[in-house]
C-alpha positions in Angstrom: 97.6 -60.4 10.7 94.2 -58.9 10.1 92.4 -58.6 13.8 89.1 -60.5 13.5 87.9 -58.6 16.7 88.9 -55.0 15.1 87.1 -56.1 11.6 84.1 -57.3 13.3 84.1 -54.3 15.5 84.6 -52.1 12.5 81.7 -53.6 11.1 79.4 -53.2 13.9 80.4 -49.3 14.3 79.6 -49.2 10.7 75.9 -50.4 10.7 75.0 -48.7 14.3 75.9 -45.4 12.3 74.1 -46.4 9.3 70.9 -47.6 11.3 70.7 -44.2 13.1 71.0 -42.8 9.8 67.9 -44.5 8.4 65.9 -44.0 11.7 66.8 -40.3 11.8 65.4 -39.9 8.5 62.2 -41.8 8.9 62.2 -39.9 12.7 62.2 -36.4 10.8 59.9 -37.5 8.4 57.1 -38.7 10.5 57.5 -35.6 12.6 56.9 -33.5 9.6 54.2 -35.4 8.5 52.5 -34.9 11.6 53.1 -30.9 11.7 52.1 -31.5 8.3 48.6 -32.8 9.6 48.4 -31.2 12.6 48.5 -27.9 10.6 45.7 -28.7 8.3 43.8 -29.5 11.0 44.4 -26.5 12.3 43.6 -24.8 9.3 40.3 -26.3 9.2 39.6 -25.2 12.7 40.0 -21.7 11.5 38.1 -21.9 8.4 34.9 -23.3 10.4 35.2 -20.9 13.7 36.6 -18.2 15.0 40.6 -17.7 14.6 42.9 -17.7 17.4 45.9 -15.6 17.9 48.7 -17.3 21.1 45.7 -19.6 21.8 43.3 -17.4 22.5 40.1 -16.4 20.8 40.0 -14.1 18.3 36.6 -11.6 18.2 34.3 -9.3 17.1 32.8 -6.4 19.2 31.0 -3.1 18.9 29.8 -0.3 21.2 26.4 -0.8 22.3 24.4 2.4 21.4 20.9 3.0 20.8 19.7 3.1 17.3 16.6 2.5 15.3 14.6 -0.9 15.0 12.0 -2.2 12.7 9.8 -4.8 13.9 8.8 -7.2 10.6 6.0 -9.4 10.9 5.7 -11.7 8.2 2.7 -14.1 7.1 1.1 -15.4 4.6 -1.9 -14.0 3.0 -4.2 -13.8 -0.1 -4.3 -11.4 -2.8 -7.8 -10.5 -3.9 -9.8 -7.7 -5.7 -10.7 -5.0 -4.5 -13.7 -4.6 -6.3 -15.7 -8.2 -8.1 -19.1 -8.5 -8.8 -21.3 -12.1 -9.6 -23.6 -11.2 -12.7 -26.9 -13.2 -12.6 -29.8 -13.8 -15.3 -33.2 -13.7 -13.4 -34.7 -15.9 -16.1 -34.1 -19.5 -17.6 -33.9 -18.6 -21.2 -32.0 -20.0 -23.7 -28.8 -17.8 -23.9 -29.2 -16.0 -27.9 -25.8 -14.0 -27.9 -22.5 -14.3 -26.1 -20.4 -11.5 -26.6 -17.2 -12.3 -24.2 -15.1 -15.0 -23.4 -12.8 -16.2 -19.8 -10.3 -13.8 -19.8 -11.3 -10.7 -21.6 -11.1 -7.1 -20.4 -14.4 -5.2 -20.5 -15.3 -1.6 -20.3 -18.0 -1.0 -18.3 -21.4 -0.7 -19.4 -20.0 -3.1 -22.1 -22.9 -5.9 -22.8 -21.3 -9.1 -22.3 -24.3 -12.0 -23.1 -28.4 -11.8 -24.0 -31.2 -14.1 -23.5 -33.7 -14.9 -25.8 -36.4 -12.3 -25.4 -39.0 -13.8 -27.2 -41.2 -15.4 -24.5 -40.2 -12.0 -22.3 -41.7 -9.8 -24.9 -44.7 -11.8 -25.5 -45.5 -12.0 -22.1 -45.2 -7.6 -22.1 -47.7 -7.8 -25.1 -50.3 -9.6 -23.0 -49.8 -7.6 -19.7 -50.0 -4.2 -21.9 -53.2 -5.7 -23.4 -54.6 -6.8 -19.9 -53.5 -3.1 -18.8 -56.3 -2.0 -21.4 -59.1 -4.3 -20.0 -58.4 -2.7 -16.4 -58.5 1.0 -17.5 -61.9 0.2 -19.7 -63.6 -1.9 -16.2 -61.9 1.1 -13.7 -63.9 3.5 -15.6 -67.3 1.7 -15.3 -66.6 1.6 -12.1 -66.0 5.6 -11.2 -69.0 5.4 -13.9 -71.3 3.8 -11.8 -70.2 5.9 -8.5 -71.0 8.7 -10.6 -67.9 10.3 -11.5 -66.2 11.5 -14.4 -63.4 9.0 -15.5 -61.8 11.9 -17.6 -62.1 14.4 -14.7 -59.9 12.3 -12.3 -58.7 15.2 -10.1 -62.4 15.7 -9.4 -62.8 11.9 -8.0 -62.1 11.4 -4.1 -58.5 9.4 -3.7 -60.3 6.8 -2.1 -62.6 6.2 -4.3 -60.1 6.0 -7.0 -58.3 3.6 -4.8 -61.1 1.2 -4.8 -61.6 1.4 -8.5 -57.9 0.8 -8.7 -58.2 -2.3 -7.1 -61.7 -3.6 -8.6 -60.4 -3.4 -12.1 -57.1 -4.9 -10.9 -54.7 -2.0 -12.3 -52.5 -1.9 -9.7 -52.1 -5.4 -9.9 -51.5 -5.5 -14.0 -48.8 -2.4 -13.8 -46.8 -4.0 -10.9 -46.2 -7.0 -13.5 -45.6 -4.6 -16.1 -42.9 -3.1 -14.5 -41.7 -6.4 -13.3 -41.4 -7.9 -17.0 -39.5 -4.8 -17.7 -37.1 -5.6 -15.3 -36.3 -8.9 -16.3 -36.4 -8.0 -20.0 -33.5 -5.3 -18.7 -31.7 -8.0 -16.8 -31.5 -10.5 -19.8 -28.7 -8.6 -20.8 -25.8 -8.7 -19.1 -23.6 -5.8 -19.1 -20.5 -4.5 -17.3 -20.7 -2.7 -14.1 -17.2 -1.0 -14.3 -13.9 -1.9 -16.1 -12.1 -5.5 -15.5 -11.8 -8.8 -16.7 -14.1 -11.8 -17.3 -13.9 -14.5 -15.1 -15.8 -17.9 -14.2 -18.1 -17.8 -17.2 -20.4 -20.8 -16.9 -23.3 -20.1 -20.1 -23.1 -21.0 -23.5 -25.1 -19.6 -26.3 -28.5 -21.8 -26.8 -27.9 -23.3 -23.6 -30.2 -22.6 -20.7 -29.2 -19.7 -18.4 -29.3 -20.9 -15.2 -30.9 -18.5 -12.3 -29.0 -20.0 -8.9 -26.1 -19.5 -9.6 -23.7 -16.3 -11.4 -23.8 -16.4 -15.3 -20.0 -14.8 -15.0 -17.7 -12.5 -12.6 -16.2 -8.8 -13.6 -12.8 -8.5 -11.4 -11.9 -5.2 -11.3 -7.9 -6.0 -11.4 -6.9 -2.2 -11.1 -7.4 -2.8 -7.9 -6.1 -5.3 -5.6 -5.4 -6.1 -2.3 -4.2 -8.7 0.7 -5.1 -10.8 3.5 -3.5 -12.1 5.7 -2.9 -12.5 9.5 -1.2 -12.0 12.7 -0.6 -13.3 16.0 -2.5 -12.1 18.7 0.7 -10.8 20.3 1.4 -8.9 17.7 -1.5 -7.5 17.5 -0.9 -4.0 19.5 2.2 -3.4 16.6 0.0 -3.5 13.8 -2.4 -0.6 12.6 -4.2 0.8 10.3 -1.8 2.8 7.7 1.4 0.7 8.3 3.3 0.0 5.4 3.4 -4.1 3.4 5.4 -5.7 1.1 3.6 -8.6 -0.5 6.2 -11.3 -2.7 3.5 -13.5 -4.9 4.7 -17.6 -4.1 4.3 -17.4 -8.1 7.0 -15.4 -8.4 7.2 -11.7 -10.1 8.5 -8.4 -8.6 6.7 -7.1 -4.9 4.3 -5.2 -4.3 3.6 -2.2 -1.5 0.6 -1.2 -0.2 -0.8 0.1 3.1 -3.2 -1.7 5.9 -6.2 -0.5 5.4 -8.7 -2.7 7.5 -7.9 -4.7 11.3 -10.9 -7.0 12.4 -11.0 -6.5 15.9 -11.4 -10.6 16.7 -9.3 -13.5 17.4 -10.1 -16.7 16.0 -9.7 -19.8 17.7 -5.8 -20.4 16.5 -4.8 -16.7 18.1 -5.1 -15.3 14.7 -5.9 -11.5 13.8 -7.2 -11.0 10.1 -6.3 -7.9 8.5 -6.7 -6.7 4.9 -3.9 -4.5 3.2 -4.8 -2.0 -0.3 -1.8 -2.3 -2.6 -1.1 0.1 -5.2 -0.7 -0.7 -9.1 0.8 -4.1 -9.3 1.5 -5.9 -12.7 1.0 -9.7 -12.7 -1.0 -10.4 -9.8 -4.5 -12.0 -10.1 -7.0 -12.6 -7.7 -6.5 -15.4 -5.4 -3.1 -15.7 -5.7 -1.3 -16.5 -2.5 1.8 -14.0 -1.2 4.4 -13.2 1.6 3.5 -10.5 3.4 5.6 -8.5 5.8 5.2 -5.4 7.5 7.8 -3.8 8.7 7.0 -1.3 11.7 9.9 1.2 12.9 9.7 1.6 16.7 12.2 4.0 17.1 15.7 4.1 18.9 16.8 1.8 21.5 19.5 -0.5 22.5 20.0 -2.9 19.9 22.6 -5.8 19.6 23.2 -8.5 16.0 21.1 -11.3 16.7 24.9 -13.2 16.9 25.6 -11.6 19.9 23.3 -13.4 22.2 23.9 -16.9 22.8 22.3 -19.4 25.2 23.7 -20.6 28.5 22.8 -23.2 30.8 19.2 -22.0 29.3 19.6 -18.3 29.2 20.2 -15.4 26.8 23.9 -14.4 27.4 25.6 -11.4 25.9 29.2 -11.3 25.9 30.9 -7.7 26.5 34.8 -7.1 26.4 36.2 -5.8 29.7 40.4 -5.4 29.5 40.5 -7.8 27.2 38.3 -10.7 28.8 34.8 -12.1 28.2 32.3 -11.3 30.8 29.6 -13.2 30.7 26.1 -11.6 30.8 22.5 -12.4 31.3 19.9 -10.5 29.5 16.9 -10.0 28.5 15.8 -9.5 24.8 12.7 -7.8 23.4 11.3 -7.0 19.9 13.5 -9.1 16.8 13.9 -8.9 13.2 15.4 -10.7 10.6 19.2 -9.6 12.1 19.0 -7.7 15.1 17.4 -8.0 19.0 16.7 -5.5 21.4 18.2 -5.6 24.7 15.7 -4.4 27.8 17.4 -5.5 30.6 21.3 -7.0 31.5 23.2 -4.1 29.4 23.7 -0.7 29.2 24.7 1.9 26.2 28.3 2.2 26.4 29.1 -1.1 26.4 31.6 -3.4 24.1 29.4 -5.7 23.1 31.2 -9.1 21.8 29.7 -9.6 17.9 31.6 -13.0 16.8 33.7 -15.7 17.6 31.5 -15.6 21.2 30.2 -19.3 20.5 32.6 -21.1 22.9 33.3 -18.5 25.4 32.8 -18.6 29.1 33.1 -16.4 31.5 36.3 -14.1 31.8 37.9 -15.8 28.8 40.9 -14.0 27.8 40.3 -12.8 24.1 41.8 -10.9 21.1 40.1 -8.1 19.8 39.9 -7.8 15.9 
């Protein structure tokens, strides 16, 4: 006979075993999945922050010693030519000759443009004729006074002066000298080697006298004008080196500070000027970035990453007996990558430079 109760018991037992195996398999898979997610999170945290070993942060350190530090002052500036000249015509006459164009390079003494000389030369001929008449009038005055005009050495100086005034000779000679100067200035010449800019005259057009006909720029010698903060003024001196990088791109150029304006403007800025060396590609009026590097000698210096903020104050962590120790510090000069320590630390301390973002006082750490 078949024991129905036995069959039922065996069936239930078998089903329980099967369920247990299935449940165990699901639990194992879930555990593996959670381990994988945890590992991924840990790897992600490790890649975005300092690594840790055994639950303790891993840090990088350095021995605090005195070393040289440079202070960088960065400013915006404008490049200008050290030598420029605005050339004017003194007479409003038509331009008869124009030998240059904007951007053309010229040599010292080279002719640039010339006015029509007909009116000026006609005036000169009239003035020369007037002078001859005035000379005759002066001779008549001297004869009337009883003196020989051919023997001027025998004529008293005061008598000769009055004779010249009465004849109008002095006024005529002054006009002749002025006319001669106008004729000379009717031809513009380059005062030095350079390049032509702002050319405002055209051939056959009347030359203006109220504005320059053109400008000559000596681009062989450039300079940069820039400003520094009032607080940085004690660090800036004549002869300091500068590095200039045009915003338009191209090669940077080095130079030296030549002028410092002894005045602070309403914005708390001080103007300075630096002379540049031979630099290609720089044009008068260009905007540029100016960096002045000043070597301040040996001081206690830490990387910028070593200084963190805690409770609104600057803190540097040091490593002592496997623990991160919290030190309030006072910092001084800083540059692109370093900061000077004035108070709070002394030479010989082991400073934590990396992995200090989330540290607290006396946190156990591992030195990398």
